[in-house]
VEXDREN-2710 file (C-alpha; in Angstrom, 1 decimal):
% VEXDREN-2710
k/r/px/py/pz
1/MET/48.1/33.1/-6.3
2/SER/50.3/31.4/-8.8
3/ASP/51.7/33.1/-11.8
4/GLU/49.3/31.1/-14.0
5/GLU/46.3/32.1/-11.8
6/LEU/47.5/35.7/-11.8
7/ALA/47.5/35.7/-15.6
8/GLN/44.1/34.2/-15.7
9/PHE/42.7/36.7/-13.2
10/ALA/44.3/39.6/-15.2
11/GLU/42.6/38.4/-18.4
12/PHE/39.3/38.1/-16.6
13/MET/39.6/41.6/-15.2
14/VAL/40.3/43.0/-18.6
15/GLU/37.1/41.3/-19.9
16/ILE/34.8/42.7/-17.2
17/SER/36.4/46.2/-16.9
18/GLY/35.1/47.7/-20.1
19/VAL/32.0/49.9/-20.0
20/GLU/28.9/48.3/-21.6
21/PHE/27.2/50.1/-24.4
22/PHE/24.1/50.7/-22.2
23/GLN/25.9/51.7/-19.1
24/THR/26.0/55.4/-18.1
25/GLN/29.0/55.1/-15.8
26/LYS/31.8/52.7/-15.1
27/SER/30.9/49.6/-13.1
28/THR/32.3/49.2/-9.6
29/VAL/32.3/45.4/-9.8
30/PRO/36.0/45.0/-10.8
31/ASP/37.1/46.8/-7.7
32/GLU/34.5/44.9/-5.6
33/LEU/35.8/41.7/-7.1
34/ILE/39.3/42.3/-5.9
35/THR/38.0/43.0/-2.4
36/ALA/36.0/39.8/-2.5
37/LEU/38.9/37.7/-3.7
38/ASN/41.2/39.0/-1.0
39/ALA/38.8/37.7/1.6
40/MET/38.6/34.2/0.1
41/SER/40.4/31.1/1.4
42/GLU/43.0/29.4/-0.8
43/ASP/40.4/26.8/-2.0
44/GLU/37.8/29.4/-2.8
45/LEU/40.3/31.6/-4.6
46/SER/41.8/28.8/-6.7
47/SER/38.4/27.4/-7.7
48/SER/37.1/30.9/-8.5
49/ILE/40.1/31.7/-10.8
50/GLU/39.6/28.3/-12.5
51/ALA/35.9/29.1/-13.1
52/MET/36.8/32.6/-14.4
53/SER/39.2/31.0/-16.9
54/SER/36.6/28.5/-18.0
55/ILE/33.9/31.2/-18.4
56/LEU/36.3/33.1/-20.7
57/SER/37.0/30.0/-22.8
58/GLN/33.3/29.2/-23.0
59/GLY/32.5/32.8/-24.0
60/GLU/35.2/32.7/-26.7
61/GLY/33.8/29.5/-28.2
62/TYR/30.2/30.7/-28.1
63/GLN/28.4/31.7/-31.3
64/LYS/25.0/33.2/-31.4
65/THR/22.4/31.2/-33.3
66/ALA/22.1/31.9/-37.0
67/SER/18.9/33.7/-38.0
68/PRO/16.2/31.1/-39.1
69/VAL/15.2/33.5/-41.9
70/GLY/18.7/34.1/-43.2
71/ALA/20.6/37.3/-43.6
72/ASP/22.2/39.4/-46.4
73/LYS/25.9/40.0/-46.8
74/TYR/25.8/42.8/-44.2
75/GLY/24.3/40.5/-41.6
76/ARG/20.8/42.1/-41.8
77/GLU/18.1/39.5/-41.4
78/ASN/15.6/38.9/-44.2
79/ALA/12.6/40.5/-42.5
80/VAL/10.3/43.3/-43.6
81/LEU/9.6/44.4/-40.1
82/PHE/11.3/44.3/-36.7
83/SER/8.9/45.0/-33.8
84/TYR/10.2/46.0/-30.4
85/GLN/9.9/48.6/-27.6
86/ASP/12.2/51.2/-26.2
87/GLY/15.3/50.4/-28.2
88/MET/15.1/46.7/-27.5
89/GLU/16.3/45.7/-30.9
90/LEU/19.6/47.5/-30.4
91/LYS/20.0/46.2/-26.8
92/ALA/19.1/42.6/-27.7
93/GLY/21.6/42.7/-30.7
94/TYR/24.3/44.0/-28.4
95/TYR/23.9/41.4/-25.8
96/ALA/23.5/38.6/-28.4
97/ASN/26.9/39.6/-29.8
98/ASN/28.5/40.1/-26.4
99/ALA/27.0/37.1/-24.5
100/GLY/30.4/35.9/-23.3
101/ASN/31.2/39.3/-21.8
102/LYS/27.8/39.5/-20.1
103/LEU/28.3/36.0/-18.5
104/ALA/31.7/37.0/-17.2
105/LYS/30.3/40.2/-15.6
106/ASN/27.4/38.3/-14.1
107/PHE/29.8/35.8/-12.6
108/ALA/31.9/38.6/-11.2
109/LYS/28.7/40.1/-9.7
110/LEU/27.8/36.8/-8.1
111/LEU/31.2/36.6/-6.4
112/THR/31.0/40.1/-5.1
113/ASP/27.5/39.5/-3.6
114/ASN/29.1/36.9/-1.3
115/LYS/25.9/34.9/-1.4
116/LEU/27.4/31.4/-1.3
117/ASN/29.2/29.9/1.6
118/SER/32.7/28.5/1.2
119/GLU/31.6/24.9/0.4
120/GLN/28.9/26.0/-2.0
121/LEU/31.2/28.4/-3.8
122/VAL/33.9/25.8/-4.4
123/GLU/31.3/23.3/-5.6
124/MET/29.6/25.7/-7.9
125/ASN/32.9/26.8/-9.4
126/HIS/33.9/23.2/-10.0
127/HIS/30.7/22.6/-11.9
128/ILE/31.1/25.7/-14.0
129/SER/34.6/24.6/-15.0
130/GLN/33.1/21.4/-16.4
131/SER/30.1/23.0/-18.1
132/SER/29.3/24.5/-21.5
133/PHE/28.6/28.2/-22.0
134/GLU/24.8/27.6/-22.1
135/GLN/25.0/25.6/-18.9
136/SER/27.1/28.2/-17.1
137/ARG/24.7/30.9/-18.1
138/GLY/21.9/29.0/-16.4
139/ILE/24.0/28.2/-13.3
140/VAL/25.1/31.7/-12.7
141/ASP/21.7/33.3/-13.2
142/MET/20.0/30.7/-10.9
143/ALA/22.6/31.0/-8.2
144/GLY/22.2/34.8/-8.3
145/LEU/18.5/34.8/-8.0
146/VAL/17.2/31.9/-5.9
147/SER/16.8/32.3/-2.2
148/LYS/19.8/31.4/-0.1
149/HIS/18.1/28.4/1.5
150/MET/17.6/26.9/-2.0
151/LEU/21.3/27.0/-3.0
152/ASP/22.0/23.5/-1.6
153/ASP/19.0/22.3/-3.6
154/MET/20.4/23.9/-6.7
155/LEU/23.8/22.3/-6.2
156/SER/22.1/18.9/-5.6
157/MET/20.4/19.2/-9.0
158/LEU/23.7/20.4/-10.5
159/ASP/25.4/17.2/-9.2
160/GLU/22.8/15.1/-11.0
161/ALA/22.6/17.0/-14.3
162/ASP/24.3/15.4/-17.3
163/LYS/26.8/17.9/-18.6
164/ASP/27.3/15.9/-21.8
165/ASN/23.7/16.3/-22.7
166/ALA/22.8/19.3/-24.9
167/GLN/19.4/19.4/-23.2
168/ASN/20.9/19.8/-19.8
169/ILE/18.4/21.4/-17.4
170/PHE/20.8/24.4/-16.8
171/SER/21.2/24.9/-20.6
172/TYR/17.4/25.1/-20.7
173/LEU/17.3/27.6/-17.9
174/GLY/20.0/29.7/-19.4
175/GLN/17.6/30.5/-22.2
176/GLN/15.9/32.8/-19.8
177/VAL/18.8/35.3/-20.1
178/ASN/19.3/34.7/-23.9
179/TYR/17.9/37.6/-25.9
180/GLN/17.8/35.4/-29.0
181/ALA/15.5/33.0/-27.2
182/HIS/13.1/36.0/-26.7
183/ARG/12.9/36.6/-30.4
184/GLN/10.1/35.2/-32.5
185/TYR/9.7/35.1/-36.3
186/TYR/6.4/35.1/-38.1
187/GLN/5.5/34.8/-41.8
188/THR/2.9/36.7/-43.8
189/ASP/0.7/35.3/-46.5
190/LYS/3.2/36.7/-49.0
191/GLY/6.0/34.8/-47.5
192/ASP/7.7/37.8/-45.9
193/PHE/9.1/37.5/-42.4
194/VAL/8.4/39.7/-39.3
195/VAL/10.3/39.7/-36.1
196/GLN/9.1/40.3/-32.5
197/GLN/11.9/41.0/-30.0
198/ASP/11.1/41.0/-26.3
199/ASP/13.2/41.9/-23.3
200/ILE/14.3/39.0/-21.1
201/ALA/12.0/38.0/-18.2
202/SER/12.2/40.0/-15.0
203/GLU/14.3/38.8/-12.1
204/SER/11.2/38.0/-10.1
205/ASP/9.7/35.9/-12.9
206/ARG/13.0/34.0/-13.4
207/ARG/13.3/33.4/-9.7
208/ASN/9.8/32.0/-9.6
209/LEU/10.6/29.6/-12.5
210/TYR/13.9/28.5/-11.0
211/GLU/12.4/27.9/-7.5
212/ASN/9.4/26.0/-9.0
213/ILE/11.9/23.7/-10.8
214/LEU/14.0/23.2/-7.7
215/SER/10.9/22.3/-5.7
216/ALA/9.9/19.8/-8.4
217/HIS/13.4/18.4/-8.3
218/ASN/13.2/17.9/-4.6
219/GLU/9.8/16.2/-4.8
220/PHE/9.9/14.3/-8.1
221/GLY/13.5/14.0/-9.1
222/LEU/15.6/15.1/-12.1
223/GLY/14.3/12.2/-14.2
224/TRP/10.8/13.6/-14.0
225/ILE/12.0/17.1/-14.9
226/ASN/14.0/15.8/-17.9
227/ASP/10.9/14.0/-19.1
228/ALA/9.0/17.3/-18.8
229/LEU/11.7/19.0/-20.8
230/ASP/11.3/16.5/-23.6
231/GLU/7.8/17.8/-24.0
232/ILE/8.4/21.6/-23.6
233/GLU/12.0/22.2/-24.7
234/ASP/11.0/23.8/-28.1
235/THR/8.4/26.2/-26.7
236/PRO/9.2/29.9/-26.4
237/ALA/11.3/31.1/-23.5
238/GLN/8.7/33.6/-22.5
239/ILE/6.1/31.0/-21.6
240/GLN/8.3/28.8/-19.4
241/LYS/7.2/30.3/-16.1
242/GLU/3.6/29.9/-17.0
243/VAL/4.1/26.3/-18.3
244/TRP/5.8/25.1/-15.1
245/GLN/3.4/26.9/-12.8
246/GLN/0.4/25.3/-14.5
247/LEU/2.1/21.9/-14.7
248/LEU/3.0/21.8/-11.0
249/GLU/-0.5/23.1/-10.0
250/ASP/-2.2/20.4/-12.1
251/LYS/0.1/17.7/-10.7
252/GLU/-0.8/18.8/-7.2
253/ALA/-4.5/19.1/-7.9
254/THR/-4.9/15.9/-9.9
255/PRO/-2.0/13.5/-8.9
256/ASP/-3.9/10.5/-10.3
257/LYS/-3.5/11.9/-13.8
258/PHE/0.3/11.8/-13.5
259/ILE/0.8/8.1/-12.6
260/LYS/1.1/6.6/-16.1
261/SER/4.4/6.6/-18.0
262/ASP/3.0/8.9/-20.7
263/SER/1.4/11.3/-18.2
264/LEU/3.6/14.2/-19.1
265/GLU/3.1/13.6/-22.8
266/THR/-0.6/13.6/-22.3
267/TRP/-0.5/16.8/-20.2
268/ALA/1.6/18.6/-22.8
269/GLY/-0.8/17.5/-25.5
270/ASN/-3.8/18.8/-23.5
271/ASN/-2.2/22.1/-22.4
272/LEU/0.7/23.4/-24.4
273/ALA/-1.1/24.2/-27.6
274/SER/-3.5/26.6/-25.9
275/ILE/-0.7/28.3/-23.9
276/GLU/1.4/28.7/-27.1
277/LEU/-1.6/29.9/-29.1
278/GLN/-2.4/32.6/-26.6
279/PHE/1.3/33.6/-26.5
280/HIS/1.6/34.0/-30.3
281/ALA/-1.7/35.9/-30.4
282/LYS/-0.1/38.4/-28.0
283/GLN/3.1/38.5/-30.0
284/THR/1.3/39.3/-33.2
285/MET/-0.8/41.9/-31.5
286/LYS/2.4/43.6/-30.4
287/ILE/3.6/43.5/-34.1
288/HIS/0.4/45.0/-35.4
289/GLU/0.4/47.8/-32.8
290/PHE/4.1/48.6/-33.6
291/ASN/3.3/48.5/-37.3
292/SER/0.3/50.8/-37.0
293/GLU/2.5/53.5/-35.5
294/LEU/4.9/53.5/-38.4
295/PHE/4.8/56.3/-41.0
296/LEU/4.4/53.7/-43.8
297/PRO/3.0/50.6/-42.2
298/GLU/3.6/47.2/-43.8
299/ILE/0.6/45.2/-45.0
300/LEU/0.4/42.3/-42.6
301/SER/-2.2/39.6/-42.3
302/ASN/-2.5/36.0/-41.1
303/LEU/0.9/36.0/-39.4
304/THR/2.0/32.4/-38.9
305/PHE/4.6/31.5/-36.3
306/TYR/7.8/30.3/-38.1
307/ALA/10.5/29.9/-35.4
308/SER/12.1/31.2/-32.3
309/GLY/15.5/32.8/-32.5
310/ASN/17.4/30.1/-30.6
311/HIS/15.6/27.0/-32.1
312/LYS/15.8/25.1/-35.3
313/LEU/13.2/25.9/-37.9
314/ALA/9.7/25.0/-36.9
315/ASN/8.4/21.8/-38.5
316/GLU/5.4/22.2/-40.7
317/ALA/3.3/20.2/-38.2
318/ASP/4.4/22.6/-35.4
319/VAL/3.5/25.8/-37.1
320/LYS/0.7/27.7/-35.4
321/GLU/-1.4/30.3/-37.1
322/VAL/-2.8/33.4/-35.4
323/SER/-4.7/36.1/-37.3
324/PRO/-5.3/39.4/-35.5
325/GLN/-5.7/42.0/-38.3
326/ASN/-4.6/45.6/-38.7
END
């Protein structure tokens, strides 16, 4: 290891060695990482150190998305109610503010798991070094969750993905581990804002989504996937597993309906609205249930979806109204 690499590694170790706010004991990953690196070849080690340095730089440059409802001078969002379960608001806020640290720790864990073979590891590290923070977040989570036999499929898709495109497939997938993407904003008749914060999807749900997309890539190509993303990219992160599962099931069951150039646009027009409407109805139900248990509940009615935490403000034409009452 050169002096420069040693300095980069030391910086990375400092980043991952701190105890997370939600940890009850110190992580063993830093020690396990040293063991893993000692067993690497020169190419594996060099590429891994380069990827570590890139991840640190990406994390330093990352800024969480500004609240779509604005905030006061203390950073508190302009909302009358924050709905969540089991301390999720605090947890989500912590990880949104420390997303770079979380990515570094996830990458370290991936290296210690020794899941990728030598060629796969060097190739993945090379891609991470060329990627944005959002893309790296998707790459690391997918590599950590998909079955080993699908790692080559993932790297094949990574080879084709356009890293200069903000709508890169891996940026899209990275939203699955973005707590801000699991945060929806609703507006009352009075114009007040209400927030619903969810936990990120389970590992099994994320694996299912990732492997569905890899299967679609193998069968239909990245161009088809990108065309699908054009139709669904602004929908909530929580419904992506359901959307892709239904899309692929429909394509298999009725292939004749997916022949025309506007087939995906037609499918989205026929299916997305109902999936989103059901989702927002569930979200507002969570809000009303949370509100009903407060000592002094807010008066909430006709909650209208306003925006997701990681997206631009909803256009007027995109706003969906759901009205479960207290």
